[in-house]
N, C-alpha and C positions, 0 to 999 in steps of 0.2 A: 352107459354113457358117462358115468363119473360125476363127481361133485363140482367140477370146475365149470362155471356157467359159460364162460367164453369158449373154452376149448371143446367141451362136450357138445353143446348145442350148435356151435358153428360147424363142427365137423359133420354132425348129422345133417345139417341143412345143406352144406355144399356137396357131401358125398352120397346122400340118400334122398332127401326131399326134393331138392331142385332137379336132379336127374329124373326122378320118377314123374314129376308133373310136366316136364317138357318132352318126355318120351311117351309113357302110357297115357299121360294127361293131355296130349295134344293130338289133334286130327290133321295130319299133313295134307289130306285130300281137300279139306275145306279151309285149311289154314286158320282154324279156330281152336280154342281150348275146349276140352270137355268140361261139363259142369260137375260131374261126380265120377268117382271110381269106387268099385267094390273093394272089399278088403283083400281080394285076389288081384287087385290092380287092373281089372277089366272095366272099361267105361260102362256106366249105367245112366245115361243122360235122361233127364225128363224130356217131355215133348218139345220144349223150346229152349234156346240158348240165350240167356239174358246178357244185355249189354254190360251190366255191372260186373259180372264174372269175367268177361273178356277184358275189361279195362283193368280190373284188379290183377289178373295174371300178367298182362302186358307190363303194367307198372312194376310188378315184382321182378320180372326177368330183366327189364332194362336197367333197373336199379342194381340188381345182382351183377349184371355184366359191368356196369359202371364201377361197382365196388370191387370187381375182380373175383367174384365168387361163382360166376357162371360164364359159359361160352355161348349161351343161347341168345345173346343180344340181337343178332341179325334175324333170327327166327321171330323173336318178339316184335321187332320193328316191321317185319313183313306182315305179321298178324295185325299190327296196328293199322297198316295201310288197308288191309282187307276189311277190318272193322269199320274204318272210315268210309269205305266204299259201300258196305252192305247196310250199315245202321244209320248213317247220317242222311237225313232228309229222304229216307228210303221210300216214303209214301208221298213224296212231292211237297211236304210241308216242312216248316222250320223245325229244327231240333233233331234229336236222336230217338229212334224207335226203341221200345223197351226190350223186345226179343225177336228172334228169328225162328221160323219153323225148320223142320228137317230139309225142306226144299230150298232153303236160303231166302225165302220171302218173309216179309214181316208177319209175325204171329200175333203180336200185341203192339199196337201203334200208340198207346198212351205215352205221354211225356212224363218222365219221372225225375224229380230233382236229385234224388240219391244217385241214380245212374249217371245223370249229367255231371254231378260232382266228380265221380270216378273217371269219366272220360277226360275231364280237365286234368285230373291228377296224372292220368296216363300220358296226356299231351306234354305235361311238364317234364316228366322223366324221360320221355322219348326224345324231347329236344336236348336234354342234358347229355344223353348218350350219343345221339346222331349229329347234333349241331344243325339239323335241318330246320330252317325257319318255317317250313310248312306246318310244323306242330305248334309253333307259337301263333301263327295266323289262324289255325283251326281253333285253338283255345280262345283267341280274341273274338272270333265270330260266334263261338259257342256261348261265351259270356253275354254277348249282345242278345242271343236268342233266349238265354236264361232270364235276362231282365224282361224281355218282351213276354215270354210265356208264363213265367212264374212270379214276376214282381208284383208286389201289393203296396198300397198306400200305407199311411200310418196305421198301426205302430211298427211297420217295417217287416223285413223278412220276406219269405217266399212261400208260395203254395207248394204242397208236397207233390201233387200230381195234376196233370191236365189231360182229360177231365178229372175232377175231384173224386176221391174215393169215399169220403165221409165228411163229417162236419168238424173234424179235429185238425190241428196243426202239430207238427212233430219237430223236436229238436234235432233228431238224428241226421236228416239230410243236410241241415244247416251246419252241423259239426263237420261233416265230410266236405262240404263246400269250403268251410274255413281251412281245412287241411289242404284242399286243392289250391286255394289262393296262396297259402304259405309256400307250397311247392313251387308254384309259378314265380313267386317272388324270389325264392332261393336260387332258381336256375337262371335268373336274369331276364325274366319275362317283362319286367317293368315295375316301377314304383307304384303304379296304380293297383297292383295286386296286393301289396301290403296295405294300401288304403282299404281295399275291399275286405281284407282279413280283419283289420281293426274294427270295421263296422260290424262284422259278424261276431267278433269277440265281445264287443260292447253289447250287442243284442243278447248274446248268451248270458252275460253277467246280469243284465237288467231283467231278463224274463225267464230263462231256463233254469237258473240256479236259485233254488228255493232256500228259505231260512234254515240255517243249520249246516249248509254245505251240500245238500242233495242236488241232483239234476233231475228235473221232471222229464217225462217222456211225451205225454199228451197234453195239448193245450187247446183252448177255445180260439176262434179266429182273432180275438183281441189279445192273445197271449196270456190269458188267465189260466191257472192250473185247471185241468179237467175235473179234478175231484177236490174235496175239502183238504186243507192242510193236514198231514198225517195219514192220508189215504191215497196219495199219489205213488204210482209205480216208479221206482228208481233202479236202474241197472248199474251195479258197481263198476262194471267194465267201462261204461260211458262216463262215470265219474272220473275214473283214472284217465280215460282218453281226453276228456276236457282239460284235466289238470295238466297233462303233457302238452296239449296244443296251446294252452295259454302261456306255458313256459316257453314253448317254441316261438310263439309270436314275440314274447319278450326278448328272446335271443336275437331274432332277425331284425326287430325294430330297435334294438339297443336300449331297452327299458332298464331303468334302475331297479335294484333289488326290492325296493319298497313300493314299486308301482302297483296300481290297482290290479293289473293283470296277474302279477306274480303273487300278490296277496290272495287273490281269488283262487289261484292254482293251489296254494298251500291249504286253504280252507277245504277245497275239494279233496285233496289228498288225505287230510285228517278225517273227513267223513268216510271215505272209502276204507281207510284202515280200521276205523272204529266199528263200522257196521257191515262192511262187505266181505271181510276176510276172516276166515276161521283161524283163530290164533294157534290152534293145535296142529292143523294140517296145512295151513296157508292156501287153502282152496278159496276161490272167489265165487260166491254164490250168484245165481242168476238174477235175483230181484229181492229188494227190500222196499219198505215204504219210505217216504221222504223223512219220516221220523226214525228210521232205522229198524223197524220191526221186520222180521223175516216174512217173505212172500213165497219164495221158491228156493228150495235147498239143492235143486239140480245145478250142475255146473257146465258151462260151455267153454270150449277151448279158447275162443277169442277173448273172453273176459280174463282168463289167466294171462294171456300174452300182454294185454293192456296193463295189467298189474306189474308184470315183469318189466315192461318198457318204462313204466313210471318209476319203479324202484331203481332201474339202471340210471335214469336221468338224475334222480336225486342223489344216488350214491356217487356219481361223478361230480356232483356239486358239493360233496362233503357231508352229506347226511349219514351219520354213522349207523343209525337204526336201519335205514334202507340198505346200506352196504352189508350189514350183518344178515339181512333177510334174503338178499339176492341169490346167493348160492343155494340155500335150501329150497327157495321157491323154484329155481330152475331145475333142481334135482327132482323135486316132486312133479313138476311138469313133465319131465322126461319119463318118469316111471308111469304116470297115470295116463298120459295122452299120446305119447309117441313111442310105444314099445318097439323093440328091434324087429319083432316078427312082422310088423307092417311095412318094413323096408322103405321108410320115407313117408309113410302115410300116418294117419292119426285117427283117434276117436274124437268126434266133434262134441258129443254130449254124454255126460255121465250122470247116473242117478245119485241120490244121496248115499247109496251104498258103494259107489265107485264103479258100478257096472255100466258098460256102454248101452246107450239107448237107441242108437241108429245102426242100420246095417250097411252103411256106405260112408264114403269120405267126401265131403264137399270141397271142391277146389278153392272156394272163396276164403277158406281159412288161411291159405298160404300167405296172403297179404298181411294178415295180423302177425303171423309167426315171423315173417321176414323183418317186419318193422321192429319187433321186440328184440330179435337176436342181433340186429345190426347196431342197436343202441348199447349193447353190453360192451364195456371197455375191458 
């Protein structure tokens, strides 16, 4: 694939990955995406198809079509219409069901904030490609349902699921809701979405970002860290993801370089670089503590892509260190995760020795990969 980050990965994405997942990865009979492919590109779906996966794949393909990297925009928009018909209020209640069974009826009717964030994200980019206001109206109604279903009083934020799954609250669905609001603001959905994004960014800086630049994963109902300081799980990929999103909020909101959002982004980037990235291999580990001690030496593909996306953003802004690291990080990613023999597929998890840990390829990784590659200038 070569050492050139833009040319090598973009060529692989456009000529191998995007064709694979709209051909072998799409079921034209059901007009829905498959959840997984084997390394032989044969679908190996679990019993239910999750809303989150459908929304991620739709958003990826409508963005790729809008960017000129795919001709599958019409297929993705048709899938979006089918998803809206099958998942939204499918059991007669507000909100989107979590998953569908093989017969097309709801398999899991819980309401999941993470999945709702991604359907908003898909609405935003579907509107950008199609110009159909149906998707803005669907997004507006879904935001109203999110407020009703998941909204909580002080100290703010949202529930993870309805009904609840445990006594914890999580930063991750809030992070993706922030991402969705930023997308809706970018495509012209309305100033209110930038206001929603600001509120979530402030919530994140106030509660999710722990001393030293870490991002906690689990919290109590009052947004206290679930464990004592120094013992909280931190995923470096989420640290880089938050850093990118705060900078993206700063870009869309016209924030000055010394704004609290951009200062927080820089602190997160510094923590991720110091504690999450192996300096010898540029591999991003799966987990450290909030004080930076190693928890898991395995590596997931999505954490590498968030690192690459953040490097690309900072390199474009004149960060010489990030610029110097970007090409070798992309080259290492190509060698370790997307070998040519997978013909557009990937290894999702690698052990500390670099050996694949799973026997299949999850479709959900494509969203992360596309977001990273399109950021490279």
